C-alpha positions, 0 to 999 in steps of 0.5 A, a space after each residue: 483960756 486966755 482972758 481979754 483983760 489979761 495984760 500982755 507984758 513984753 520981755 526986755 531984750 536979753 532977759 530970756 538968755 539971762 533966765 536960761 543961763 541962770 536956770 542952767 546953773 541952778 540945775 547944774 549946781 543944785 545949791 543948798 541955799 538957792 537964795 544965796 546962790 542967786 545973789 552970788 550968781 547975779 552979783 558975779 554977772 554984775 561984776 563981769 558986765 553991769 550993763 552989757 547983755 547978752 554976753 560975749 564969749 570972753 565974758 561967758 568964760 569969766 562968768 563960768 569961772 565965777 560960777 566955780 568960785 560961787 559953787 565952792 562957797 556952798 560946801 
């Protein structure tokens, strides 16, 4: 049951897409160290486009190549 005292938060623009992409990569890669994976994933995003979300197709392709680099670091 929802409380009338519960604060309603607004989602920042692009947040849902970032969260969805991140979740997909975690589920796809199944990293052993999720904290390190998360750090490297978001660091790679920052290098791609520090202040421009959502991504263009070209940026997403670059991000996917970074994901491959990140993934190899865990094995």
